[in-house]
PDB file with SEQRES, HELIX, SHEET and CRYST1 records, atoms N, CA, C and O in Angstrom:
SEQRES   1 A   78  MET THR ILE TYR TRP ALA ILE ALA MET MET VAL ALA SER          
SEQRES   2 A   78  TYR LEU ILE SER LEU ALA THR MET PRO LYS GLN GLN GLY          
SEQRES   3 A   78  ALA GLN PRO THR ALA PHE LYS ASP ILE ASP PHE PRO GLN          
SEQRES   4 A   78  ALA ASP GLU GLY THR PRO GLN ALA VAL PHE PHE GLY ASP          
SEQRES   5 A   78  CYS TRP THR GLU ASP TRP MET VAL LEU ALA VAL GLY ASN          
SEQRES   6 A   78  TYR GLN VAL ASP GLU ILE HIS ASN ALA GLY SER LYS LYS          
HELIX    1 AA1 THR A    2  THR A   20  1                                  19    
HELIX    2 AA2 PHE A   32  ASP A   34  5                                   3    
CRYST1    1.000    1.000    1.000  90.00  90.00  90.00 P 1           1          
ATOM      1  N   MET A   1       5.322 140.420 193.195  1.00  0.00           N  
ATOM      2  CA  MET A   1       4.700 139.991 191.982  1.00  0.00           C  
ATOM      3  C   MET A   1       4.671 141.200 190.958  1.00  0.00           C  
ATOM      4  O   MET A   1       4.699 140.992 189.745  1.00  0.00           O  
ATOM      5  N   THR A   2       4.615 142.454 191.495  1.00  0.00           N  
ATOM      6  CA  THR A   2       4.635 143.586 190.536  1.00  0.00           C  
ATOM      7  C   THR A   2       5.794 143.687 189.679  1.00  0.00           C  
ATOM      8  O   THR A   2       5.672 143.964 188.486  1.00  0.00           O  
ATOM      9  N   ILE A   3       6.993 143.462 190.266  1.00  0.00           N  
ATOM     10  CA  ILE A   3       8.186 143.532 189.466  1.00  0.00           C  
ATOM     11  C   ILE A   3       8.160 142.649 188.262  1.00  0.00           C  
ATOM     12  O   ILE A   3       8.616 143.075 187.202  1.00  0.00           O  
ATOM     13  N   TYR A   4       7.672 141.481 188.350  1.00  0.00           N  
ATOM     14  CA  TYR A   4       7.539 140.494 187.201  1.00  0.00           C  
ATOM     15  C   TYR A   4       6.623 141.108 186.098  1.00  0.00           C  
ATOM     16  O   TYR A   4       6.886 141.017 184.899  1.00  0.00           O  
ATOM     17  N   TRP A   5       5.502 141.755 186.611  1.00  0.00           N  
ATOM     18  CA  TRP A   5       4.610 142.286 185.660  1.00  0.00           C  
ATOM     19  C   TRP A   5       5.331 143.473 184.923  1.00  0.00           C  
ATOM     20  O   TRP A   5       5.183 143.611 183.709  1.00  0.00           O  
ATOM     21  N   ALA A   6       6.097 144.312 185.647  1.00  0.00           N  
ATOM     22  CA  ALA A   6       6.776 145.470 184.958  1.00  0.00           C  
ATOM     23  C   ALA A   6       7.905 144.928 183.989  1.00  0.00           C  
ATOM     24  O   ALA A   6       8.162 145.510 182.935  1.00  0.00           O  
ATOM     25  N   ILE A   7       8.489 143.915 184.353  1.00  0.00           N  
ATOM     26  CA  ILE A   7       9.574 143.298 183.395  1.00  0.00           C  
ATOM     27  C   ILE A   7       8.930 142.711 182.186  1.00  0.00           C  
ATOM     28  O   ILE A   7       9.455 142.846 181.081  1.00  0.00           O  
ATOM     29  N   ALA A   8       7.784 142.049 182.359  1.00  0.00           N  
ATOM     30  CA  ALA A   8       7.019 141.417 181.218  1.00  0.00           C  
ATOM     31  C   ALA A   8       6.481 142.638 180.315  1.00  0.00           C  
ATOM     32  O   ALA A   8       6.472 142.528 179.089  1.00  0.00           O  
ATOM     33  N   MET A   9       6.077 143.695 180.900  1.00  0.00           N  
ATOM     34  CA  MET A   9       5.623 144.820 180.104  1.00  0.00           C  
ATOM     35  C   MET A   9       6.815 145.509 179.348  1.00  0.00           C  
ATOM     36  O   MET A   9       6.674 145.976 178.217  1.00  0.00           O  
ATOM     37  N   MET A  10       7.898 145.539 179.986  1.00  0.00           N  
ATOM     38  CA  MET A  10       9.142 146.130 179.235  1.00  0.00           C  
ATOM     39  C   MET A  10       9.523 145.286 178.093  1.00  0.00           C  
ATOM     40  O   MET A  10       9.761 145.797 176.999  1.00  0.00           O  
ATOM     41  N   VAL A  11       9.597 143.953 178.303  1.00  0.00           N  
ATOM     42  CA  VAL A  11       9.923 143.007 177.188  1.00  0.00           C  
ATOM     43  C   VAL A  11       8.903 143.088 176.084  1.00  0.00           C  
ATOM     44  O   VAL A  11       9.244 143.101 174.901  1.00  0.00           O  
ATOM     45  N   ALA A  12       7.619 143.144 176.487  1.00  0.00           N  
ATOM     46  CA  ALA A  12       6.581 143.168 175.438  1.00  0.00           C  
ATOM     47  C   ALA A  12       6.774 144.535 174.644  1.00  0.00           C  
ATOM     48  O   ALA A  12       6.743 144.558 173.413  1.00  0.00           O  
ATOM     49  N   SER A  13       6.966 145.614 175.383  1.00  0.00           N  
ATOM     50  CA  SER A  13       7.113 146.939 174.755  1.00  0.00           C  
ATOM     51  C   SER A  13       8.328 146.930 173.703  1.00  0.00           C  
ATOM     52  O   SER A  13       8.200 147.430 172.585  1.00  0.00           O  
ATOM     53  N   TYR A  14       9.458 146.354 174.121  1.00  0.00           N  
ATOM     54  CA  TYR A  14      10.694 146.206 173.301  1.00  0.00           C  
ATOM     55  C   TYR A  14      10.385 145.416 172.070  1.00  0.00           C  
ATOM     56  O   TYR A  14      10.759 145.808 170.964  1.00  0.00           O  
ATOM     57  N   LEU A  15       9.704 144.299 172.243  1.00  0.00           N  
ATOM     58  CA  LEU A  15       9.393 143.476 171.096  1.00  0.00           C  
ATOM     59  C   LEU A  15       8.486 144.115 170.080  1.00  0.00           C  
ATOM     60  O   LEU A  15       8.672 143.987 168.870  1.00  0.00           O  
ATOM     61  N   ILE A  16       7.487 144.816 170.610  1.00  0.00           N  
ATOM     62  CA  ILE A  16       6.590 145.617 169.706  1.00  0.00           C  
ATOM     63  C   ILE A  16       7.282 146.665 168.935  1.00  0.00           C  
ATOM     64  O   ILE A  16       7.073 146.872 167.740  1.00  0.00           O  
ATOM     65  N   SER A  17       8.158 147.351 169.709  1.00  0.00           N  
ATOM     66  CA  SER A  17       8.856 148.482 168.969  1.00  0.00           C  
ATOM     67  C   SER A  17       9.780 147.916 167.935  1.00  0.00           C  
ATOM     68  O   SER A  17       9.905 148.486 166.850  1.00  0.00           O  
ATOM     69  N   LEU A  18      10.454 146.784 168.233  1.00  0.00           N  
ATOM     70  CA  LEU A  18      11.262 146.147 167.184  1.00  0.00           C  
ATOM     71  C   LEU A  18      10.464 145.706 166.048  1.00  0.00           C  
ATOM     72  O   LEU A  18      10.987 145.775 164.935  1.00  0.00           O  
ATOM     73  N   ALA A  19       9.326 145.283 166.157  1.00  0.00           N  
ATOM     74  CA  ALA A  19       8.431 144.772 165.039  1.00  0.00           C  
ATOM     75  C   ALA A  19       7.863 145.906 164.308  1.00  0.00           C  
ATOM     76  O   ALA A  19       7.576 145.739 163.122  1.00  0.00           O  
ATOM     77  N   THR A  20       7.669 147.024 164.860  1.00  0.00           N  
ATOM     78  CA  THR A  20       6.994 148.118 164.145  1.00  0.00           C  
ATOM     79  C   THR A  20       7.994 149.213 163.571  1.00  0.00           C  
ATOM     80  O   THR A  20       7.577 150.139 162.876  1.00  0.00           O  
ATOM     81  N   MET A  21       9.253 149.067 163.879  1.00  0.00           N  
ATOM     82  CA  MET A  21      10.212 150.146 163.532  1.00  0.00           C  
ATOM     83  C   MET A  21      10.452 149.940 161.959  1.00  0.00           C  
ATOM     84  O   MET A  21      10.443 148.815 161.459  1.00  0.00           O  
ATOM     85  N   PRO A  22      10.665 151.094 161.226  1.00  0.00           N  
ATOM     86  CA  PRO A  22      10.929 151.017 159.684  1.00  0.00           C  
ATOM     87  C   PRO A  22      12.253 150.446 159.584  1.00  0.00           C  
ATOM     88  O   PRO A  22      13.113 150.621 160.447  1.00  0.00           O  
ATOM     89  N   LYS A  23      12.426 149.743 158.501  1.00  0.00           N  
ATOM     90  CA  LYS A  23      13.787 149.114 158.155  1.00  0.00           C  
ATOM     91  C   LYS A  23      14.708 150.182 157.581  1.00  0.00           C  
ATOM     92  O   LYS A  23      14.295 150.997 156.756  1.00  0.00           O  
ATOM     93  N   GLN A  24      15.929 150.167 158.016  1.00  0.00           N  
ATOM     94  CA  GLN A  24      16.984 151.181 157.684  1.00  0.00           C  
ATOM     95  C   GLN A  24      17.465 150.878 156.223  1.00  0.00           C  
ATOM     96  O   GLN A  24      17.810 149.741 155.899  1.00  0.00           O  
ATOM     97  N   GLN A  25      17.476 151.928 155.362  1.00  0.00           N  
ATOM     98  CA  GLN A  25      18.060 151.757 154.124  1.00  0.00           C  
ATOM     99  C   GLN A  25      19.504 152.058 154.128  1.00  0.00           C  
ATOM    100  O   GLN A  25      19.915 152.923 154.901  1.00  0.00           O  
ATOM    101  N   GLY A  26      20.340 151.416 153.324  1.00  0.00           N  
ATOM    102  CA  GLY A  26      21.708 151.535 153.359  1.00  0.00           C  
ATOM    103  C   GLY A  26      22.029 152.966 152.726  1.00  0.00           C  
ATOM    104  O   GLY A  26      21.825 153.185 151.532  1.00  0.00           O  
ATOM    105  N   ALA A  27      22.534 153.907 153.582  1.00  0.00           N  
ATOM    106  CA  ALA A  27      22.865 155.211 153.127  1.00  0.00           C  
ATOM    107  C   ALA A  27      24.123 155.253 152.341  1.00  0.00           C  
ATOM    108  O   ALA A  27      25.113 154.718 152.839  1.00  0.00           O  
ATOM    109  N   GLN A  28      24.217 155.833 151.150  1.00  0.00           N  
ATOM    110  CA  GLN A  28      25.381 156.032 150.330  1.00  0.00           C  
ATOM    111  C   GLN A  28      26.301 157.198 150.954  1.00  0.00           C  
ATOM    112  O   GLN A  28      25.751 158.169 151.474  1.00  0.00           O  
ATOM    113  N   PRO A  29      27.496 157.113 150.907  1.00  0.00           N  
ATOM    114  CA  PRO A  29      28.357 158.227 151.400  1.00  0.00           C  
ATOM    115  C   PRO A  29      28.271 159.312 150.283  1.00  0.00           C  
ATOM    116  O   PRO A  29      27.986 158.990 149.130  1.00  0.00           O  
ATOM    117  N   THR A  30      28.508 160.540 150.624  1.00  0.00           N  
ATOM    118  CA  THR A  30      28.474 161.642 149.712  1.00  0.00           C  
ATOM    119  C   THR A  30      29.707 161.592 148.849  1.00  0.00           C  
ATOM    120  O   THR A  30      30.833 161.499 149.338  1.00  0.00           O  
ATOM    121  N   ALA A  31      29.469 161.656 147.530  1.00  0.00           N  
ATOM    122  CA  ALA A  31      30.625 161.647 146.562  1.00  0.00           C  
ATOM    123  C   ALA A  31      31.107 163.046 146.406  1.00  0.00           C  
ATOM    124  O   ALA A  31      30.367 164.002 146.639  1.00  0.00           O  
ATOM    125  N   PHE A  32      32.327 163.172 146.020  1.00  0.00           N  
ATOM    126  CA  PHE A  32      33.061 164.428 145.890  1.00  0.00           C  
ATOM    127  C   PHE A  32      32.217 165.249 144.828  1.00  0.00           C  
ATOM    128  O   PHE A  32      32.034 166.456 144.989  1.00  0.00           O  
ATOM    129  N   LYS A  33      31.694 164.543 143.712  1.00  0.00           N  
ATOM    130  CA  LYS A  33      31.046 165.348 142.618  1.00  0.00           C  
ATOM    131  C   LYS A  33      29.696 165.813 143.114  1.00  0.00           C  
ATOM    132  O   LYS A  33      29.088 166.639 142.433  1.00  0.00           O  
ATOM    133  N   ASP A  34      29.181 165.367 144.218  1.00  0.00           N  
ATOM    134  CA  ASP A  34      27.843 165.970 144.746  1.00  0.00           C  
ATOM    135  C   ASP A  34      27.928 167.126 145.524  1.00  0.00           C  
ATOM    136  O   ASP A  34      26.921 167.781 145.793  1.00  0.00           O  
ATOM    137  N   ILE A  35      29.148 167.460 145.945  1.00  0.00           N  
ATOM    138  CA  ILE A  35      29.259 168.713 146.627  1.00  0.00           C  
ATOM    139  C   ILE A  35      29.301 169.924 145.682  1.00  0.00           C  
ATOM    140  O   ILE A  35      30.110 169.971 144.756  1.00  0.00           O  
ATOM    141  N   ASP A  36      28.433 170.883 145.927  1.00  0.00           N  
ATOM    142  CA  ASP A  36      28.356 172.070 145.092  1.00  0.00           C  
ATOM    143  C   ASP A  36      29.219 173.268 145.513  1.00  0.00           C  
ATOM    144  O   ASP A  36      28.725 174.127 146.243  1.00  0.00           O  
ATOM    145  N   PHE A  37      30.516 173.365 145.074  1.00  0.00           N  
ATOM    146  CA  PHE A  37      31.361 174.432 145.452  1.00  0.00           C  
ATOM    147  C   PHE A  37      31.030 175.558 144.631  1.00  0.00           C  
ATOM    148  O   PHE A  37      30.833 175.383 143.428  1.00  0.00           O  
ATOM    149  N   PRO A  38      30.940 176.779 145.187  1.00  0.00           N  
ATOM    150  CA  PRO A  38      30.813 178.049 144.259  1.00  0.00           C  
ATOM    151  C   PRO A  38      32.170 178.239 143.477  1.00  0.00           C  
ATOM    152  O   PRO A  38      33.246 178.292 144.072  1.00  0.00           O  
ATOM    153  N   GLN A  39      32.060 178.331 142.195  1.00  0.00           N  
ATOM    154  CA  GLN A  39      33.182 178.590 141.305  1.00  0.00           C  
ATOM    155  C   GLN A  39      33.271 180.042 140.920  1.00  0.00           C  
ATOM    156  O   GLN A  39      32.266 180.753 140.916  1.00  0.00           O  
ATOM    157  N   ALA A  40      34.439 180.478 140.602  1.00  0.00           N  
ATOM    158  CA  ALA A  40      34.640 181.763 140.080  1.00  0.00           C  
ATOM    159  C   ALA A  40      34.328 181.931 138.604  1.00  0.00           C  
ATOM    160  O   ALA A  40      34.551 181.034 137.790  1.00  0.00           O  
ATOM    161  N   ASP A  41      33.790 183.144 138.275  1.00  0.00           N  
ATOM    162  CA  ASP A  41      33.471 183.386 136.779  1.00  0.00           C  
ATOM    163  C   ASP A  41      34.777 183.790 136.145  1.00  0.00           C  
ATOM    164  O   ASP A  41      35.713 184.208 136.827  1.00  0.00           O  
ATOM    165  N   GLU A  42      34.834 183.662 134.821  1.00  0.00           N  
ATOM    166  CA  GLU A  42      35.964 183.973 134.032  1.00  0.00           C  
ATOM    167  C   GLU A  42      36.211 185.541 134.185  1.00  0.00           C  
ATOM    168  O   GLU A  42      35.270 186.331 134.112  1.00  0.00           O  
ATOM    169  N   GLY A  43      37.475 185.932 134.392  1.00  0.00           N  
ATOM    170  CA  GLY A  43      37.831 187.332 134.521  1.00  0.00           C  
ATOM    171  C   GLY A  43      37.727 187.830 135.933  1.00  0.00           C  
ATOM    172  O   GLY A  43      38.102 188.985 136.135  1.00  0.00           O  
ATOM    173  N   THR A  44      37.286 187.145 136.903  1.00  0.00           N  
ATOM    174  CA  THR A  44      37.236 187.634 138.339  1.00  0.00           C  
ATOM    175  C   THR A  44      38.520 187.357 138.891  1.00  0.00           C  
ATOM    176  O   THR A  44      39.025 186.241 138.777  1.00  0.00           O  
ATOM    177  N   PRO A  45      39.150 188.416 139.554  1.00  0.00           N  
ATOM    178  CA  PRO A  45      40.471 188.205 140.218  1.00  0.00           C  
ATOM    179  C   PRO A  45      40.359 187.189 141.420  1.00  0.00           C  
ATOM    180  O   PRO A  45      39.352 187.114 142.124  1.00  0.00           O  
ATOM    181  N   GLN A  46      41.375 186.494 141.571  1.00  0.00           N  
ATOM    182  CA  GLN A  46      41.389 185.357 142.529  1.00  0.00           C  
ATOM    183  C   GLN A  46      42.561 185.632 143.449  1.00  0.00           C  
ATOM    184  O   GLN A  46      43.578 186.143 142.982  1.00  0.00           O  
ATOM    185  N   ALA A  47      42.468 185.308 144.777  1.00  0.00           N  
ATOM    186  CA  ALA A  47      43.556 185.316 145.605  1.00  0.00           C  
ATOM    187  C   ALA A  47      44.068 183.922 145.799  1.00  0.00           C  
ATOM    188  O   ALA A  47      43.280 182.978 145.865  1.00  0.00           O  
ATOM    189  N   VAL A  48      45.430 183.757 145.895  1.00  0.00           N  
ATOM    190  CA  VAL A  48      46.067 182.453 145.995  1.00  0.00           C  
ATOM    191  C   VAL A  48      46.519 182.295 147.319  1.00  0.00           C  
ATOM    192  O   VAL A  48      47.261 183.158 147.790  1.00  0.00           O  
ATOM    193  N   PHE A  49      46.132 181.173 148.087  1.00  0.00           N  
ATOM    194  CA  PHE A  49      46.677 180.883 149.387  1.00  0.00           C  
ATOM    195  C   PHE A  49      47.366 179.680 149.357  1.00  0.00           C  
ATOM    196  O   PHE A  49      47.065 178.788 148.564  1.00  0.00           O  
ATOM    197  N   PHE A  50      48.366 179.582 150.247  1.00  0.00           N  
ATOM    198  CA  PHE A  50      49.116 178.373 150.374  1.00  0.00           C  
ATOM    199  C   PHE A  50      49.018 177.993 151.919  1.00  0.00           C  
ATOM    200  O   PHE A  50      49.379 178.762 152.810  1.00  0.00           O  
ATOM    201  N   GLY A  51      48.512 176.779 152.127  1.00  0.00           N  
ATOM    202  CA  GLY A  51      48.204 176.390 153.564  1.00  0.00           C  
ATOM    203  C   GLY A  51      46.852 176.681 153.918  1.00  0.00           C  
ATOM    204  O   GLY A  51      46.008 176.889 153.047  1.00  0.00           O  
ATOM    205  N   ASP A  52      46.573 176.710 155.214  1.00  0.00           N  
ATOM    206  CA  ASP A  52      45.320 177.126 155.820  1.00  0.00           C  
ATOM    207  C   ASP A  52      45.204 178.485 156.044  1.00  0.00           C  
ATOM    208  O   ASP A  52      46.015 179.006 156.809  1.00  0.00           O  
ATOM    209  N   CYS A  53      44.228 179.247 155.448  1.00  0.00           N  
ATOM    210  CA  CYS A  53      44.085 180.605 155.528  1.00  0.00           C  
ATOM    211  C   CYS A  53      42.589 180.876 155.761  1.00  0.00           C  
ATOM    212  O   CYS A  53      41.737 180.107 155.317  1.00  0.00           O  
ATOM    213  N   TRP A  54      42.270 182.018 156.489  1.00  0.00           N  
ATOM    214  CA  TRP A  54      40.926 182.498 156.556  1.00  0.00           C  
ATOM    215  C   TRP A  54      40.757 183.671 155.575  1.00  0.00           C  
ATOM    216  O   TRP A  54      41.636 184.519 155.418  1.00  0.00           O  
ATOM    217  N   THR A  55      39.663 183.673 154.969  1.00  0.00           N  
ATOM    218  CA  THR A  55      39.256 184.753 153.986  1.00  0.00           C  
ATOM    219  C   THR A  55      37.760 185.047 154.030  1.00  0.00           C  
ATOM    220  O   THR A  55      36.983 184.159 154.381  1.00  0.00           O  
ATOM    221  N   GLU A  56      37.357 186.176 153.712  1.00  0.00           N  
ATOM    222  CA  GLU A  56      35.931 186.614 153.566  1.00  0.00           C  
ATOM    223  C   GLU A  56      35.354 186.366 152.174  1.00  0.00           C  
ATOM    224  O   GLU A  56      34.153 186.494 151.936  1.00  0.00           O  
ATOM    225  N   ASP A  57      36.237 186.016 151.292  1.00  0.00           N  
ATOM    226  CA  ASP A  57      35.884 185.740 149.942  1.00  0.00           C  
ATOM    227  C   ASP A  57      35.115 184.347 149.888  1.00  0.00           C  
ATOM    228  O   ASP A  57      35.465 183.388 150.575  1.00  0.00           O  
ATOM    229  N   TRP A  58      34.056 184.321 149.026  1.00  0.00           N  
ATOM    230  CA  TRP A  58      33.154 183.116 148.981  1.00  0.00           C  
ATOM    231  C   TRP A  58      33.600 182.163 147.818  1.00  0.00           C  
ATOM    232  O   TRP A  58      33.112 181.040 147.689  1.00  0.00           O  
ATOM    233  N   MET A  59      34.493 182.641 147.034  1.00  0.00           N  
ATOM    234  CA  MET A  59      34.899 181.839 145.878  1.00  0.00           C  
ATOM    235  C   MET A  59      35.825 180.753 146.139  1.00  0.00           C  
ATOM    236  O   MET A  59      36.737 180.914 146.950  1.00  0.00           O  
ATOM    237  N   VAL A  60      35.662 179.640 145.507  1.00  0.00           N  
ATOM    238  CA  VAL A  60      36.505 178.471 145.586  1.00  0.00           C  
ATOM    239  C   VAL A  60      37.062 178.286 144.214  1.00  0.00           C  
ATOM    240  O   VAL A  60      36.327 177.875 143.316  1.00  0.00           O  
ATOM    241  N   LEU A  61      38.367 178.576 143.992  1.00  0.00           N  
ATOM    242  CA  LEU A  61      38.918 178.445 142.653  1.00  0.00           C  
ATOM    243  C   LEU A  61      39.303 176.928 142.478  1.00  0.00           C  
ATOM    244  O   LEU A  61      39.029 176.367 141.417  1.00  0.00           O  
ATOM    245  N   ALA A  62      39.871 176.320 143.397  1.00  0.00           N  
ATOM    246  CA  ALA A  62      40.192 174.870 143.263  1.00  0.00           C  
ATOM    247  C   ALA A  62      40.192 174.177 144.602  1.00  0.00           C  
ATOM    248  O   ALA A  62      40.551 174.737 145.638  1.00  0.00           O  
ATOM    249  N   VAL A  63      39.759 172.899 144.529  1.00  0.00           N  
ATOM    250  CA  VAL A  63      39.766 172.103 145.807  1.00  0.00           C  
ATOM    251  C   VAL A  63      40.508 170.910 145.519  1.00  0.00           C  
ATOM    252  O   VAL A  63      40.302 170.322 144.458  1.00  0.00           O  
ATOM    253  N   GLY A  64      41.427 170.451 146.423  1.00  0.00           N  
ATOM    254  CA  GLY A  64      42.232 169.365 146.079  1.00  0.00           C  
ATOM    255  C   GLY A  64      42.615 168.625 147.302  1.00  0.00           C  
ATOM    256  O   GLY A  64      42.123 168.905 148.395  1.00  0.00           O  
ATOM    257  N   ASN A  65      43.504 167.663 147.128  1.00  0.00           N  
ATOM    258  CA  ASN A  65      44.039 166.819 148.127  1.00  0.00           C  
ATOM    259  C   ASN A  65      42.937 165.963 148.798  1.00  0.00           C  
ATOM    260  O   ASN A  65      43.019 165.754 150.009  1.00  0.00           O  
ATOM    261  N   TYR A  66      41.969 165.486 148.119  1.00  0.00           N  
ATOM    262  CA  TYR A  66      40.951 164.628 148.533  1.00  0.00           C  
ATOM    263  C   TYR A  66      41.421 163.201 148.246  1.00  0.00           C  
ATOM    264  O   TYR A  66      41.806 162.875 147.124  1.00  0.00           O  
ATOM    265  N   GLN A  67      41.381 162.335 149.309  1.00  0.00           N  
ATOM    266  CA  GLN A  67      41.731 160.896 149.023  1.00  0.00           C  
ATOM    267  C   GLN A  67      40.621 160.032 148.922  1.00  0.00           C  
ATOM    268  O   GLN A  67      39.739 160.124 149.776  1.00  0.00           O  
ATOM    269  N   VAL A  68      40.526 159.177 147.979  1.00  0.00           N  
ATOM    270  CA  VAL A  68      39.424 158.234 147.841  1.00  0.00           C  
ATOM    271  C   VAL A  68      39.829 156.778 148.255  1.00  0.00           C  
ATOM    272  O   VAL A  68      38.986 155.883 148.317  1.00  0.00           O  
ATOM    273  N   ASP A  69      41.056 156.593 148.517  1.00  0.00           N  
ATOM    274  CA  ASP A  69      41.550 155.299 148.890  1.00  0.00           C  
ATOM    275  C   ASP A  69      41.725 155.221 150.435  1.00  0.00           C  
ATOM    276  O   ASP A  69      42.076 156.202 151.090  1.00  0.00           O  
ATOM    277  N   GLU A  70      41.470 154.034 150.967  1.00  0.00           N  
ATOM    278  CA  GLU A  70      41.695 153.947 152.488  1.00  0.00           C  
ATOM    279  C   GLU A  70      43.197 154.239 152.809  1.00  0.00           C  
ATOM    280  O   GLU A  70      44.129 154.069 152.023  1.00  0.00           O  
ATOM    281  N   ILE A  71      43.277 154.681 154.023  1.00  0.00           N  
ATOM    282  CA  ILE A  71      44.587 154.935 154.546  1.00  0.00           C  
ATOM    283  C   ILE A  71      44.980 153.745 155.390  1.00  0.00           C  
ATOM    284  O   ILE A  71      44.324 153.471 156.395  1.00  0.00           O  
ATOM    285  N   HIS A  72      46.027 153.026 155.019  1.00  0.00           N  
ATOM    286  CA  HIS A  72      46.457 151.968 155.798  1.00  0.00           C  
ATOM    287  C   HIS A  72      47.677 152.287 156.638  1.00  0.00           C  
ATOM    288  O   HIS A  72      48.655 152.840 156.135  1.00  0.00           O  
ATOM    289  N   ASN A  73      47.625 151.936 157.930  1.00  0.00           N  
ATOM    290  CA  ASN A  73      48.734 152.185 158.852  1.00  0.00           C  
ATOM    291  C   ASN A  73      49.408 150.856 159.179  1.00  0.00           C  
ATOM    292  O   ASN A  73      48.773 149.937 159.697  1.00  0.00           O  
ATOM    293  N   ALA A  74      50.653 150.768 158.882  1.00  0.00           N  
ATOM    294  CA  ALA A  74      51.339 149.506 159.184  1.00  0.00           C  
ATOM    295  C   ALA A  74      51.774 149.397 160.616  1.00  0.00           C  
ATOM    296  O   ALA A  74      52.245 148.338 161.029  1.00  0.00           O  
ATOM    297  N   GLY A  75      51.638 150.445 161.390  1.00  0.00           N  
ATOM    298  CA  GLY A  75      51.980 150.513 162.730  1.00  0.00           C  
ATOM    299  C   GLY A  75      53.320 151.162 162.998  1.00  0.00           C  
ATOM    300  O   GLY A  75      54.000 151.449 162.013  1.00  0.00           O  
ATOM    301  N   SER A  76      53.742 151.405 164.092  1.00  0.00           N  
ATOM    302  CA  SER A  76      55.076 151.991 164.407  1.00  0.00           C  
ATOM    303  C   SER A  76      55.969 150.971 164.997  1.00  0.00           C  
ATOM    304  O   SER A  76      56.104 150.862 166.216  1.00  0.00           O  
ATOM    305  N   LYS A  77      56.561 150.242 164.161  1.00  0.00           N  
ATOM    306  CA  LYS A  77      57.546 149.204 164.687  1.00  0.00           C  
ATOM    307  C   LYS A  77      58.912 149.719 164.630  1.00  0.00           C  
ATOM    308  O   LYS A  77      59.317 150.391 163.682  1.00  0.00           O  
ATOM    309  N   LYS A  78      59.605 149.412 165.618  1.00  0.00           N  
ATOM    310  CA  LYS A  78      60.993 149.892 165.748  1.00  0.00           C  
ATOM    311  C   LYS A  78      61.970 148.800 165.501  1.00  0.00           C  
ATOM    312  O   LYS A  78      63.178 149.026 165.568  1.00  0.00           O  
TER     313      LYS A  78                                                      
END                                                                             
């Protein structure tokens, strides 16, 4: 008889937690314009990299190759 009491308490606890939890708000994804990249001042020398490179410099001269459209894959059919 004790197992039925424990199951009933678990179900009651689950229903109470569902009823009292706050409703989730739809989160908007971060837009590219919301990201604050540090920019170089005019006249500051900049290094130019091609490809993936590590640097100790904090400046970001340009950021590119961001895609805003979904990538569709047709599959690999032969």
